C-alpha positions in Angstrom: -6.8 -40.0 7.7 -8.8 -37.6 10.0 -7.0 -35.0 12.4 -8.0 -34.1 15.7 -10.5 -31.3 15.1 -9.5 -29.7 18.5 -6.0 -28.9 17.4 -5.2 -25.6 18.8 -3.5 -23.0 16.6 -3.7 -20.2 19.2 -0.9 -18.8 21.5 2.1 -19.1 18.9 4.9 -16.9 19.0 5.6 -14.6 17.5 2.0 -13.9 16.9 2.5 -11.3 14.3 4.4 -13.4 11.8 3.6 -16.0 9.2 3.1 -19.6 10.6 3.0 -22.8 8.3 0.5 -25.7 8.9 1.9 -28.7 7.0 -0.9 -30.6 5.8 -0.7 -32.7 2.6 -4.5 -33.5 2.1 -6.6 -31.3 4.2 -10.2 -32.4 4.0 -13.1 -30.1 4.2 -14.7 -31.6 7.5 -11.4 -31.2 9.3 -10.7 -27.5 7.8 -14.4 -26.5 9.2 -13.8 -28.0 12.5 -10.3 -26.4 12.9 -11.7 -23.0 11.8 -14.5 -23.3 14.4 -12.4 -24.4 17.2 -9.8 -21.7 16.7 -12.1 -18.8 15.9 -10.4 -18.5 12.5 -11.2 -17.0 9.1 -10.6 -19.4 6.2 -9.4 -17.6 3.2 -8.6 -19.2 -0.3 -5.6 -17.5 -1.9 -6.8 -18.7 -5.3 -10.1 -17.0 -5.2 -8.5 -13.9 -3.8 -6.1 -13.9 -6.5 -9.0 -14.2 -9.2 -10.8 -11.3 -7.7 -7.6 -9.1 -7.8 -6.2 -9.8 -11.4 -7.1 -7.7 -14.5 -9.2 -9.9 -16.7 -8.1 -8.0 -19.6 -4.2 -9.0 -19.0 -3.2 -11.6 -21.5 -0.7 -13.2 -19.1 -0.4 -13.8 -15.5 3.0 -12.4 -14.3 3.0 -13.1 -10.6 6.9 -13.1 -10.5 6.7 -9.6 -11.4 4.5 -8.6 -8.6 5.8 -10.4 -5.7 5.4 -7.3 -3.4 1.7 -7.0 -4.4 1.2 -10.7 -3.4 2.7 -10.2 0.0 0.8 -7.2 0.7 -2.4 -9.0 -0.3 -1.5 -11.8 2.1 -0.8 -9.4 4.7 -3.9 -7.6 4.1 -6.0 -10.8 4.6 -5.0 -10.3 8.4 -6.6 -6.9 8.6 -9.9 -5.8 9.5 -11.3 -9.1 10.6 -13.0 -10.0 14.0 -11.7 -13.5 14.1 -8.5 -14.2 15.9 -6.5 -15.8 13.1 -6.6 -16.5 9.5 -6.3 -19.9 7.9 -5.0 -19.5 4.4 -5.3 -22.2 1.9 -4.3 -22.3 -1.8 -1.1 -20.5 -1.7 0.4 -23.7 -3.1 -0.7 -22.3 -6.5 1.6 -19.3 -6.2 4.6 -21.3 -4.9 4.2 -23.8 -7.6 4.0 -21.1 -10.2 7.3 -19.6 -8.9 8.9 -22.8 -8.7 8.2 -23.6 -12.2 8.5 -20.1 -13.8 11.3 -18.4 -11.7 13.0 -20.3 -8.9 14.9 -17.0 -8.1 11.7 -15.3 -7.3 10.5 -18.3 -5.3 13.6 -17.8 -2.9 12.9 -14.1 -2.8 9.3 -14.7 -1.9 10.1 -17.0 0.9 12.6 -14.7 2.2 10.1 -11.9 2.2 7.2 -14.0 3.7 9.4 -15.1 6.5 10.5 -11.6 7.2 6.9 -10.4 7.3 6.1 -8.7 10.6 3.1 -6.7 12.2 0.1 -8.8 11.1 -2.8 -7.9 12.8 -4.0 -11.4 13.3 -2.2 -14.9 13.5 -1.7 -16.2 9.9 -1.5 -20.0 9.3 -0.6 -20.9 5.7 -1.8 -24.6 4.9 0.7 -26.1 2.7 2.1 -29.7 1.7 5.2 -30.7 3.2 7.2 -31.0 0.0 6.5 -27.0 -0.7 8.0 -25.8 2.5 11.5 -24.4 2.4 14.1 -26.1 4.4 15.1 -22.8 5.9 11.6 -22.0 7.5 12.0 -21.6 11.3 10.9 -24.8 12.9 9.1 -22.8 15.6 6.7 -21.4 13.1 5.6 -24.7 11.8 3.2 -27.3 12.7 2.5 -30.5 11.2 -1.2 -31.9 11.3 0.1 -35.5 11.9 3.0 -35.0 14.6 
């Protein structure tokens, strides 16, 4: 199923907080169109994480470094010329926290929801089933509404 490539993600309020784009199976062509239409920077969390982790560490302990991950997400919105960031791949962190430490997942969601002062609009692409029920409806958009 293809989405409307002219979907406008601009003009959301508050524009300095995190917004969720509910999209179960994004396809490459639609992602490219949406990025171009909205003057967005597309960032992949998985690739960013691989660049940041220490290769000599034997274990990935993201639940111990939630603040670092939140800072990394916030920094993705800094120093860019595009009007917004479209973040994909965050489902790997959420799934990791869901399996490894549900308590830390709740903490992560609370902190992500309270994140303020982003330099650009941030849309996080996530499947419907990973979105917390407590997330504010005004900060979510479904690709197929």
